[in-house]
All heavy atoms as a GROMACS GRO file, in nm:
protein
  510
    1MET      N    1  -3.535  -0.437   0.240
    1MET     CA    2  -3.401  -0.382   0.261
    1MET      C    3  -3.299  -0.493   0.234
    1MET      O    4  -3.311  -0.604   0.279
    1MET     CB    5  -3.391  -0.332   0.403
    1MET     CG    6  -3.256  -0.272   0.433
    1MET     SD    7  -3.247  -0.179   0.588
    1MET     CE    8  -3.205  -0.310   0.699
    2THR      N    9  -3.195  -0.455   0.162
    2THR     CA   10  -3.094  -0.553   0.130
    2THR      C   11  -2.967  -0.521   0.214
    2THR      O   12  -2.930  -0.408   0.228
    2THR     CB   13  -3.053  -0.536  -0.023
    2THR    OG1   14  -3.166  -0.564  -0.096
    2THR    CG2   15  -2.942  -0.634  -0.058
    3LEU      N   16  -2.909  -0.626   0.267
    3LEU     CA   17  -2.787  -0.614   0.345
    3LEU      C   18  -2.671  -0.660   0.253
    3LEU      O   19  -2.674  -0.771   0.196
    3LEU     CB   20  -2.788  -0.698   0.467
    3LEU     CG   21  -2.662  -0.707   0.550
    3LEU    CD1   22  -2.635  -0.569   0.610
    3LEU    CD2   23  -2.676  -0.809   0.659
    4THR      N   24  -2.574  -0.575   0.240
    4THR     CA   25  -2.454  -0.608   0.159
    4THR      C   26  -2.333  -0.592   0.248
    4THR      O   27  -2.320  -0.496   0.324
    4THR     CB   28  -2.439  -0.509   0.041
    4THR    OG1   29  -2.558  -0.517  -0.039
    4THR    CG2   30  -2.324  -0.546  -0.046
    5ALA      N   31  -2.248  -0.690   0.243
    5ALA     CA   32  -2.125  -0.691   0.325
    5ALA      C   33  -2.002  -0.724   0.242
    5ALA      O   34  -2.014  -0.796   0.143
    5ALA     CB   35  -2.138  -0.789   0.444
    6ALA      N   36  -1.890  -0.678   0.287
    6ALA     CA   37  -1.759  -0.713   0.221
    6ALA      C   38  -1.654  -0.723   0.327
    6ALA      O   39  -1.663  -0.657   0.429
    6ALA     CB   40  -1.725  -0.607   0.118
    7VAL      N   41  -1.555  -0.800   0.300
    7VAL     CA   42  -1.445  -0.828   0.395
    7VAL      C   43  -1.311  -0.786   0.332
    7VAL      O   44  -1.289  -0.812   0.211
    7VAL     CB   45  -1.442  -0.975   0.436
    7VAL    CG1   46  -1.321  -1.005   0.529
    7VAL    CG2   47  -1.573  -1.013   0.504
    8GLY      N   48  -1.225  -0.730   0.410
    8GLY     CA   49  -1.089  -0.703   0.366
    8GLY      C   50  -0.992  -0.751   0.471
    8GLY      O   51  -1.025  -0.759   0.588
    9HIS      N   52  -0.871  -0.785   0.430
    9HIS     CA   53  -0.768  -0.826   0.527
    9HIS      C   54  -0.634  -0.774   0.477
    9HIS      O   55  -0.618  -0.736   0.361
    9HIS     CB   56  -0.768  -0.973   0.548
    9HIS     CG   57  -0.722  -1.053   0.429
    9HIS    ND1   58  -0.746  -1.021   0.297
    9HIS    CD2   59  -0.653  -1.166   0.419
    9HIS    CE1   60  -0.696  -1.106   0.216
    9HIS    NE2   61  -0.637  -1.196   0.286
   10ALA      N   62  -0.537  -0.769   0.567
   10ALA     CA   63  -0.406  -0.719   0.533
   10ALA      C   64  -0.298  -0.788   0.621
   10ALA      O   65  -0.329  -0.839   0.726
   10ALA     CB   66  -0.400  -0.570   0.552
   11GLN      N   67  -0.180  -0.785   0.568
   11GLN     CA   68  -0.065  -0.841   0.645
   11GLN      C   69   0.051  -0.741   0.650
   11GLN      O   70   0.166  -0.782   0.658
   11GLN     CB   71  -0.020  -0.972   0.583
   11GLN     CG   72  -0.125  -1.079   0.593
   11GLN     CD   73  -0.079  -1.213   0.537
   11GLN    OE1   74   0.034  -1.227   0.489
   11GLN    NE2   75  -0.169  -1.309   0.535
   12ALA      N   76   0.020  -0.615   0.644
   12ALA     CA   77   0.125  -0.513   0.650
   12ALA      C   78   0.195  -0.510   0.785
   12ALA      O   79   0.136  -0.554   0.885
   12ALA     CB   80   0.061  -0.375   0.622
   13LEU      N   81   0.318  -0.467   0.788
   13LEU     CA   82   0.390  -0.455   0.911
   13LEU      C   83   0.341  -0.340   0.995
   13LEU      O   84   0.343  -0.345   1.120
   13LEU     CB   85   0.539  -0.441   0.886
   13LEU     CG   86   0.604  -0.562   0.815
   13LEU    CD1   87   0.752  -0.532   0.789
   13LEU    CD2   88   0.591  -0.685   0.902
   14ASP      N   89   0.296  -0.234   0.933
   14ASP     CA   90   0.249  -0.112   0.997
   14ASP      C   91   0.100  -0.125   1.023
   14ASP      O   92   0.023  -0.155   0.935
   14ASP     CB   93   0.285   0.006   0.911
   14ASP     CG   94   0.235   0.138   0.970
   14ASP    OD1   95   0.299   0.184   1.066
   14ASP    OD2   96   0.134   0.190   0.922
   15ALA      N   97   0.056  -0.091   1.147
   15ALA     CA   98  -0.086  -0.102   1.181
   15ALA      C   99  -0.176  -0.009   1.101
   15ALA      O  100  -0.283  -0.049   1.056
   15ALA     CB  101  -0.102  -0.071   1.330
   16ARG      N  102  -0.134   0.113   1.081
   16ARG     CA  103  -0.217   0.208   1.003
   16ARG      C  104  -0.228   0.160   0.860
   16ARG      O  105  -0.335   0.165   0.798
   16ARG     CB  106  -0.156   0.345   1.006
   16ARG     CG  107  -0.241   0.454   0.944
   16ARG     CD  108  -0.184   0.594   0.969
   16ARG     NE  109  -0.282   0.697   0.932
   16ARG     CZ  110  -0.309   0.735   0.807
   16ARG    NH1  111  -0.254   0.676   0.707
   16ARG    NH2  112  -0.399   0.827   0.788
   17GLU      N  113  -0.118   0.113   0.800
   17GLU     CA  114  -0.122   0.062   0.664
   17GLU      C  115  -0.208  -0.062   0.656
   17GLU      O  116  -0.284  -0.076   0.556
   17GLU     CB  117   0.023   0.030   0.619
   17GLU     CG  118   0.030  -0.027   0.476
   17GLU     CD  119  -0.010   0.075   0.370
   17GLU    OE1  120   0.000   0.196   0.392
   17GLU    OE2  121  -0.056   0.028   0.262
   18ALA      N  122  -0.207  -0.148   0.755
   18ALA     CA  123  -0.293  -0.266   0.755
   18ALA      C  124  -0.440  -0.224   0.756
   18ALA      O  125  -0.521  -0.282   0.684
   18ALA     CB  126  -0.262  -0.355   0.873
   19GLY      N  127  -0.475  -0.127   0.836
   19GLY     CA  128  -0.611  -0.074   0.841
   19GLY      C  129  -0.654  -0.020   0.708
   19GLY      O  130  -0.768  -0.043   0.660
   20MET      N  131  -0.565   0.052   0.643
   20MET     CA  132  -0.597   0.109   0.508
   20MET      C  133  -0.612   0.001   0.402
   20MET      O  134  -0.708   0.000   0.322
   20MET     CB  135  -0.489   0.204   0.466
   20MET     CG  136  -0.487   0.337   0.545
   20MET     SD  137  -0.353   0.444   0.505
   20MET     CE  138  -0.389   0.481   0.336
   21GLN      N  139  -0.523  -0.101   0.404
   21GLN     CA  140  -0.528  -0.208   0.306
   21GLN      C  141  -0.659  -0.288   0.318
   21GLN      O  142  -0.724  -0.318   0.217
   21GLN     CB  143  -0.410  -0.299   0.320
   21GLN     CG  144  -0.279  -0.244   0.267
   21GLN     CD  145  -0.164  -0.336   0.288
   21GLN    OE1  146  -0.180  -0.455   0.323
   21GLN    NE2  147  -0.042  -0.287   0.266
   22ALA      N  148  -0.692  -0.326   0.439
   22ALA     CA  149  -0.812  -0.406   0.464
   22ALA      C  150  -0.937  -0.327   0.427
   22ALA      O  151  -1.027  -0.383   0.366
   22ALA     CB  152  -0.818  -0.452   0.612
   23THR      N  153  -0.938  -0.201   0.462
   23THR     CA  154  -1.055  -0.119   0.430
   23THR      C  155  -1.068  -0.098   0.281
   23THR      O  156  -1.177  -0.107   0.223
   23THR     CB  157  -1.043   0.019   0.498
   23THR    OG1  158  -1.032  -0.002   0.638
   23THR    CG2  159  -1.163   0.109   0.467
   24HIS      N  160  -0.955  -0.081   0.212
   24HIS     CA  161  -0.960  -0.066   0.067
   24HIS      C  162  -1.014  -0.193   0.000
   24HIS      O  163  -1.097  -0.184  -0.092
   24HIS     CB  164  -0.816  -0.034   0.015
   24HIS     CG  165  -0.809  -0.008  -0.127
   24HIS    ND1  166  -0.852   0.111  -0.184
   24HIS    CD2  167  -0.762  -0.086  -0.231
   24HIS    CE1  168  -0.837   0.101  -0.317
   24HIS    NE2  169  -0.776  -0.014  -0.346
   25GLN      N  170  -0.971  -0.305   0.046
   25GLN     CA  171  -1.024  -0.435  -0.010
   25GLN      C  172  -1.180  -0.443   0.012
   25GLN      O  173  -1.249  -0.483  -0.078
   25GLN     CB  174  -0.954  -0.554   0.057
   25GLN     CG  175  -0.819  -0.583   0.002
   25GLN     CD  176  -0.763  -0.709   0.067
   25GLN    OE1  177  -0.830  -0.786   0.133
   25GLN    NE2  178  -0.634  -0.734   0.044
   26ALA      N  179  -1.219  -0.410   0.135
   26ALA     CA  180  -1.360  -0.422   0.165
   26ALA      C  181  -1.444  -0.322   0.080
   26ALA      O  182  -1.549  -0.360   0.027
   26ALA     CB  183  -1.384  -0.394   0.310
   27LEU      N  184  -1.394  -0.202   0.063
   27LEU     CA  185  -1.466  -0.103  -0.013
   27LEU      C  186  -1.470  -0.147  -0.160
   27LEU      O  187  -1.577  -0.131  -0.230
   27LEU     CB  188  -1.397   0.034  -0.006
   27LEU     CG  189  -1.411   0.106   0.128
   27LEU    CD1  190  -1.326   0.229   0.134
   27LEU    CD2  191  -1.560   0.143   0.157
   28ASN      N  192  -1.365  -0.207  -0.214
   28ASN     CA  193  -1.368  -0.258  -0.352
   28ASN      C  194  -1.469  -0.373  -0.363
   28ASN      O  195  -1.536  -0.387  -0.463
   28ASN     CB  196  -1.230  -0.308  -0.396
   28ASN     CG  197  -1.139  -0.197  -0.429
   28ASN    OD1  198  -1.180  -0.084  -0.456
   28ASN    ND2  199  -1.006  -0.224  -0.430
   29GLY      N  200  -1.482  -0.453  -0.258
   29GLY     CA  201  -1.577  -0.561  -0.259
   29GLY      C  202  -1.723  -0.516  -0.258
   29GLY      O  203  -1.814  -0.588  -0.304
   30LEU      N  204  -1.746  -0.393  -0.210
   30LEU     CA  205  -1.881  -0.340  -0.208
   30LEU      C  206  -1.927  -0.287  -0.347
   30LEU      O  207  -2.046  -0.267  -0.368
   30LEU     CB  208  -1.893  -0.229  -0.103
   30LEU     CG  209  -1.891  -0.268   0.040
   30LEU    CD1  210  -1.891  -0.142   0.130
   30LEU    CD2  211  -2.010  -0.359   0.073
   31GLY      N  212  -1.831  -0.263  -0.432
   31GLY     CA  213  -1.859  -0.210  -0.562
   31GLY      C  214  -1.919  -0.069  -0.550
   31GLY      O  215  -1.857   0.017  -0.495
   32THR      N  216  -2.042  -0.051  -0.600
   32THR     CA  217  -2.104   0.081  -0.597
   32THR      C  218  -2.188   0.106  -0.475
   32THR      O  219  -2.241   0.216  -0.458
   32THR     CB  220  -2.196   0.098  -0.721
   32THR    OG1  221  -2.295  -0.001  -0.722
   32THR    CG2  222  -2.116   0.086  -0.850
   33VAL      N  223  -2.196   0.007  -0.387
   33VAL     CA  224  -2.273   0.026  -0.263
   33VAL      C  225  -2.194   0.110  -0.163
   33VAL      O  226  -2.073   0.085  -0.140
   33VAL     CB  227  -2.308  -0.111  -0.199
   33VAL    CG1  228  -2.379  -0.097  -0.069
   33VAL    CG2  229  -2.386  -0.197  -0.296
   34SER      N  230  -2.256   0.207  -0.104
   34SER     CA  231  -2.192   0.292  -0.005
   34SER      C  232  -2.208   0.228   0.134
   34SER      O  233  -2.318   0.195   0.176
   34SER     CB  234  -2.255   0.434  -0.003
   34SER     OG  235  -2.230   0.495  -0.125
   35PRO      N  236  -2.097   0.217   0.209
   35PRO     CA  237  -2.108   0.158   0.340
   35PRO      C  238  -2.178   0.250   0.439
   35PRO      O  239  -2.171   0.370   0.426
   35PRO     CB  240  -1.963   0.130   0.382
   35PRO     CG  241  -1.885   0.227   0.302
   35PRO     CD  242  -1.963   0.253   0.174
   36SER      N  243  -2.247   0.192   0.537
   36SER     CA  244  -2.309   0.271   0.643
   36SER      C  245  -2.247   0.242   0.778
   36SER      O  246  -2.276   0.312   0.876
   36SER     CB  247  -2.461   0.245   0.646
   36SER     OG  248  -2.487   0.109   0.667
   37LEU      N  249  -2.160   0.140   0.786
   37LEU     CA  250  -2.094   0.104   0.912
   37LEU      C  251  -1.969   0.024   0.876
   37LEU      O  252  -1.967  -0.058   0.788
   37LEU     CB  253  -2.189   0.018   0.999
   37LEU     CG  254  -2.127  -0.038   1.126
   37LEU    CD1  255  -2.104   0.073   1.225
   37LEU    CD2  256  -2.224  -0.143   1.188
   38GLY      N  257  -1.862   0.050   0.953
   38GLY     CA  258  -1.738  -0.028   0.942
   38GLY      C  259  -1.720  -0.109   1.065
   38GLY      O  260  -1.732  -0.060   1.178
   39ILE      N  261  -1.687  -0.234   1.052
   39ILE     CA  262  -1.658  -0.324   1.167
   39ILE      C  263  -1.514  -0.368   1.150
   39ILE      O  264  -1.479  -0.432   1.050
   39ILE     CB  265  -1.752  -0.446   1.169
   39ILE    CG1  266  -1.897  -0.400   1.181
   39ILE    CG2  267  -1.716  -0.540   1.284
   39ILE    CD1  268  -2.002  -0.513   1.171
   40ILE      N  269  -1.433  -0.342   1.249
   40ILE     CA  270  -1.292  -0.371   1.243
   40ILE      C  271  -1.254  -0.464   1.356
   40ILE      O  272  -1.284  -0.442   1.471
   40ILE     CB  273  -1.209  -0.237   1.259
   40ILE    CG1  274  -1.245  -0.141   1.141
   40ILE    CG2  275  -1.060  -0.269   1.261
   40ILE    CD1  276  -1.186  -0.005   1.159
   41ILE      N  277  -1.182  -0.568   1.317
   41ILE     CA  278  -1.129  -0.662   1.416
   41ILE      C  279  -0.977  -0.670   1.392
   41ILE      O  280  -0.933  -0.710   1.283
   41ILE     CB  281  -1.189  -0.802   1.403
   41ILE    CG1  282  -1.340  -0.793   1.424
   41ILE    CG2  283  -1.123  -0.901   1.505
   41ILE    CD1  284  -1.414  -0.923   1.389
   42ALA      N  285  -0.902  -0.620   1.492
   42ALA     CA  286  -0.755  -0.609   1.472
   42ALA      C  287  -0.689  -0.715   1.561
   42ALA      O  288  -0.728  -0.735   1.675
   42ALA     CB  289  -0.709  -0.470   1.515
   43PRO      N  290  -0.585  -0.779   1.507
   43PRO     CA  291  -0.511  -0.877   1.587
   43PRO      C  292  -0.424  -0.807   1.690
   43PRO      O  293  -0.393  -0.684   1.680
   43PRO     CB  294  -0.422  -0.950   1.482
   43PRO     CG  295  -0.411  -0.855   1.371
   43PRO     CD  296  -0.533  -0.773   1.370
   44TYR      N  297  -0.383  -0.880   1.790
   44TYR     CA  298  -0.309  -0.827   1.904
   44TYR      C  299  -0.181  -0.758   1.868
   44TYR      O  300  -0.132  -0.672   1.934
   44TYR     CB  301  -0.283  -0.939   2.007
   44TYR     CG  302  -0.184  -1.039   1.962
   44TYR    CD1  303  -0.051  -1.028   2.000
   44TYR    CD2  304  -0.216  -1.145   1.876
   44TYR    CE1  305   0.043  -1.123   1.957
   44TYR    CE2  306  -0.126  -1.239   1.835
   44TYR     CZ  307   0.008  -1.224   1.875
   44TYR     OH  308   0.097  -1.318   1.831
   45ARG      N  309  -0.119  -0.800   1.759
   45ARG     CA  310   0.015  -0.744   1.726
   45ARG      C  311   0.010  -0.604   1.673
   45ARG      O  312   0.113  -0.537   1.658
   45ARG     CB  313   0.085  -0.835   1.625
   45ARG     CG  314   0.029  -0.836   1.488
   45ARG     CD  315   0.116  -0.922   1.395
   45ARG     NE  316   0.078  -0.904   1.258
   45ARG     CZ  317   0.016  -0.995   1.184
   45ARG    NH1  318  -0.011  -1.112   1.237
   45ARG    NH2  319  -0.017  -0.968   1.061
   46TYR      N  320  -0.108  -0.552   1.638
   46TYR     CA  321  -0.124  -0.415   1.588
   46TYR      C  322  -0.177  -0.324   1.697
   46TYR      O  323  -0.256  -0.366   1.778
   46TYR     CB  324  -0.221  -0.408   1.470
   46TYR     CG  325  -0.174  -0.470   1.344
   46TYR    CD1  326  -0.255  -0.558   1.273
   46TYR    CD2  327  -0.050  -0.444   1.290
   46TYR    CE1  328  -0.218  -0.613   1.149
   46TYR    CE2  329  -0.005  -0.499   1.169
   46TYR     CZ  330  -0.092  -0.587   1.102
   46TYR     OH  331  -0.051  -0.641   0.982
   47ASP      N  332  -0.134  -0.197   1.693
   47ASP     CA  333  -0.193  -0.096   1.780
   47ASP      C  334  -0.332  -0.068   1.725
   47ASP      O  335  -0.347  -0.019   1.614
   47ASP     CB  336  -0.105   0.031   1.774
   47ASP     CG  337  -0.162   0.149   1.848
   47ASP    OD1  338  -0.278   0.139   1.902
   47ASP    OD2  339  -0.091   0.250   1.862
   48PRO      N  340  -0.438  -0.099   1.800
   48PRO     CA  341  -0.574  -0.085   1.754
   48PRO      C  342  -0.612   0.057   1.708
   48PRO      O  343  -0.679   0.076   1.610
   48PRO     CB  344  -0.661  -0.125   1.876
   48PRO     CG  345  -0.573  -0.197   1.967
   48PRO     CD  346  -0.436  -0.153   1.937
   49GLN      N  347  -0.558   0.155   1.778
   49GLN     CA  348  -0.588   0.295   1.739
   49GLN      C  349  -0.531   0.325   1.599
   49GLN      O  350  -0.591   0.397   1.522
   49GLN     CB  351  -0.536   0.392   1.843
   49GLN     CG  352  -0.578   0.538   1.814
   49GLN     CD  353  -0.729   0.551   1.811
   49GLN    OE1  354  -0.798   0.515   1.905
   49GLN    NE2  355  -0.782   0.608   1.700
   50GLN      N  356  -0.415   0.272   1.572
   50GLN     CA  357  -0.352   0.298   1.441
   50GLN      C  358  -0.427   0.225   1.329
   50GLN      O  359  -0.442   0.276   1.220
   50GLN     CB  360  -0.206   0.256   1.440
   50GLN     CG  361  -0.118   0.346   1.524
   50GLN     CD  362  -0.129   0.492   1.475
   50GLN    OE1  363  -0.118   0.521   1.357
   50GLN    NE2  364  -0.149   0.584   1.567
   51VAL      N  365  -0.480   0.106   1.360
   51VAL     CA  366  -0.564   0.034   1.260
   51VAL      C  367  -0.687   0.116   1.231
   51VAL      O  368  -0.723   0.138   1.112
   51VAL     CB  369  -0.601  -0.107   1.313
   51VAL    CG1  370  -0.698  -0.176   1.213
   51VAL    CG2  371  -0.477  -0.193   1.331
   52ILE      N  372  -0.751   0.169   1.335
   52ILE     CA  373  -0.875   0.252   1.317
   52ILE      C  374  -0.840   0.377   1.237
   52ILE      O  375  -0.913   0.420   1.153
   52ILE     CB  376  -0.938   0.282   1.454
   52ILE    CG1  377  -0.999   0.156   1.509
   52ILE    CG2  378  -1.040   0.390   1.440
   52ILE    CD1  379  -1.045   0.165   1.655
   53ASN      N  380  -0.724   0.438   1.273
   53ASN     CA  381  -0.682   0.559   1.200
   53ASN      C  382  -0.669   0.533   1.050
   53ASN      O  383  -0.711   0.614   0.968
   53ASN     CB  384  -0.554   0.616   1.254
   53ASN     CG  385  -0.571   0.676   1.396
   53ASN    OD1  386  -0.676   0.701   1.443
   53ASN    ND2  387  -0.455   0.698   1.460
   54GLY      N  388  -0.607   0.420   1.015
   54GLY     CA  389  -0.592   0.383   0.877
   54GLY      C  390  -0.728   0.362   0.809
   54GLY      O  391  -0.751   0.410   0.697
   55ALA      N  392  -0.818   0.286   0.874
   55ALA     CA  393  -0.948   0.260   0.816
   55ALA      C  394  -1.028   0.387   0.803
   55ALA      O  395  -1.091   0.413   0.702
   55ALA     CB  396  -1.021   0.159   0.903
   56SER      N  397  -1.026   0.471   0.909
   56SER     CA  398  -1.102   0.594   0.906
   56SER      C  399  -1.058   0.689   0.800
   56SER      O  400  -1.140   0.770   0.752
   56SER     CB  401  -1.095   0.659   1.045
   56SER     OG  402  -1.156   0.581   1.142
   57SER      N  403  -0.932   0.678   0.761
   57SER     CA  404  -0.886   0.771   0.657
   57SER      C  405  -0.952   0.745   0.523
   57SER      O  406  -0.963   0.834   0.438
   57SER     CB  407  -0.733   0.760   0.644
   57SER     OG  408  -0.694   0.638   0.581
   58LEU      N  409  -1.006   0.626   0.507
   58LEU     CA  410  -1.082   0.591   0.384
   58LEU      C  411  -1.232   0.594   0.399
   58LEU      O  412  -1.302   0.602   0.304
   58LEU     CB  413  -1.038   0.455   0.333
   58LEU     CG  414  -0.890   0.434   0.294
   58LEU    CD1  415  -0.863   0.292   0.256
   58LEU    CD2  416  -0.858   0.527   0.177
   59LEU      N  417  -1.274   0.585   0.526
   59LEU     CA  418  -1.418   0.579   0.550
   59LEU      C  419  -1.484   0.712   0.582
   59LEU      O  420  -1.606   0.722   0.591
   59LEU     CB  421  -1.446   0.483   0.670
   59LEU     CG  422  -1.410   0.338   0.647
   59LEU    CD1  423  -1.431   0.257   0.773
   59LEU    CD2  424  -1.495   0.280   0.535
   60ALA      N  425  -1.402   0.816   0.592
   60ALA     CA  426  -1.456   0.954   0.618
   60ALA      C  427  -1.545   0.956   0.742
   60ALA      O  428  -1.496   0.926   0.850
   60ALA     CB  429  -1.526   1.008   0.495
   61ASN      N  430  -1.668   0.985   0.724
   61ASN     CA  431  -1.764   1.005   0.839
   61ASN      C  432  -1.849   0.880   0.868
   61ASN      O  433  -1.950   0.892   0.940
   61ASN     CB  434  -1.851   1.124   0.817
   61ASN     CG  435  -1.772   1.253   0.817
   61ASN    OD1  436  -1.674   1.265   0.890
   61ASN    ND2  437  -1.807   1.347   0.730
   62ILE      N  438  -1.810   0.766   0.817
   62ILE     CA  439  -1.885   0.643   0.843
   62ILE      C  440  -1.853   0.592   0.980
   62ILE      O  441  -1.735   0.582   1.019
   62ILE     CB  442  -1.850   0.539   0.737
   62ILE    CG1  443  -1.894   0.590   0.600
   62ILE    CG2  444  -1.916   0.402   0.766
   62ILE    CD1  445  -1.837   0.509   0.483
   63PRO      N  446  -1.956   0.558   1.062
   63PRO     CA  447  -1.928   0.507   1.197
   63PRO      C  448  -1.853   0.377   1.190
   63PRO      O  449  -1.869   0.296   1.100
   63PRO     CB  450  -2.068   0.482   1.255
   63PRO     CG  451  -2.165   0.539   1.161
   63PRO     CD  452  -2.095   0.567   1.033
   64VAL      N  453  -1.765   0.356   1.290
   64VAL     CA  454  -1.680   0.238   1.301
   64VAL      C  455  -1.693   0.180   1.437
   64VAL      O  456  -1.691   0.248   1.539
   64VAL     CB  457  -1.534   0.275   1.270
   64VAL    CG1  458  -1.441   0.159   1.290
   64VAL    CG2  459  -1.514   0.329   1.128
   65ILE      N  460  -1.705   0.046   1.445
   65ILE     CA  461  -1.698  -0.026   1.573
   65ILE      C  462  -1.588  -0.132   1.555
   65ILE      O  463  -1.555  -0.167   1.444
   65ILE     CB  464  -1.831  -0.091   1.613
   65ILE    CG1  465  -1.876  -0.190   1.510
   65ILE    CG2  466  -1.936   0.014   1.639
   65ILE    CD1  467  -1.999  -0.271   1.553
   66GLY      N  468  -1.531  -0.177   1.667
   66GLY     CA  469  -1.424  -0.272   1.650
   66GLY      C  470  -1.378  -0.335   1.778
   66GLY      O  471  -1.426  -0.302   1.885
   67SER      N  472  -1.285  -0.424   1.761
   67SER     CA  473  -1.226  -0.499   1.869
   67SER      C  474  -1.084  -0.536   1.840
   67SER      O  475  -1.046  -0.553   1.722
   67SER     CB  476  -1.311  -0.626   1.890
   67SER     OG  477  -1.254  -0.710   1.986
   68ALA      N  478  -1.004  -0.547   1.944
   68ALA     CA  479  -0.867  -0.601   1.930
   68ALA      C  480  -0.868  -0.744   1.992
   68ALA      O  481  -0.922  -0.758   2.099
   68ALA     CB  482  -0.770  -0.512   1.996
   69CYS      N  483  -0.811  -0.838   1.922
   69CYS     CA  484  -0.816  -0.976   1.965
   69CYS      C  485  -0.679  -1.026   2.012
   69CYS      O  486  -0.581  -1.001   1.949
   69CYS     CB  487  -0.867  -1.065   1.853
   69CYS     SG  488  -1.028  -1.020   1.798
   70ARG      N  489  -0.678  -1.096   2.120
   70ARG     CA  490  -0.557  -1.161   2.168
   70ARG      C  491  -0.569  -1.313   2.146
   70ARG      O  492  -0.679  -1.367   2.148
   70ARG     CB  493  -0.539  -1.135   2.317
   70ARG     CG  494  -0.519  -0.988   2.344
   70ARG     CD  495  -0.426  -0.970   2.464
   70ARG     NE  496  -0.404  -0.828   2.494
   70ARG     CZ  497  -0.311  -0.754   2.439
   70ARG    NH1  498  -0.229  -0.809   2.352
   70ARG    NH2  499  -0.296  -0.629   2.468
   71PRO      N  500  -0.461  -1.380   2.124
   71PRO     CA  501  -0.468  -1.526   2.104
   71PRO      C  502  -0.514  -1.599   2.228
   71PRO      O  503  -0.488  -1.555   2.338
   71PRO     CB  504  -0.326  -1.564   2.064
   71PRO     CG  505  -0.240  -1.459   2.122
   71PRO     CD  506  -0.321  -1.334   2.124
   72GLY      N  507  -0.579  -1.709   2.208
   72GLY     CA  508  -0.620  -1.796   2.314
   72GLY      C  509  -0.737  -1.744   2.386
   72GLY      O  510  -0.796  -1.775   2.474
   0.00000   0.00000   0.00000
């Protein structure tokens, strides 16, 4: 079994847009490989639910796990 991973990041002002941008980058990095899980780490300045909403809009029914991080 081969494990393939890709990373995306964003600096959008809007949390949902940031989730979409980062997910889009990660999906492009996978090429033709279909993801089976999304892992999302959102910075404290974004509403975590909105980041997930943005990512989920591109991931359809793929399971997502995540965390919101605070500095320090």
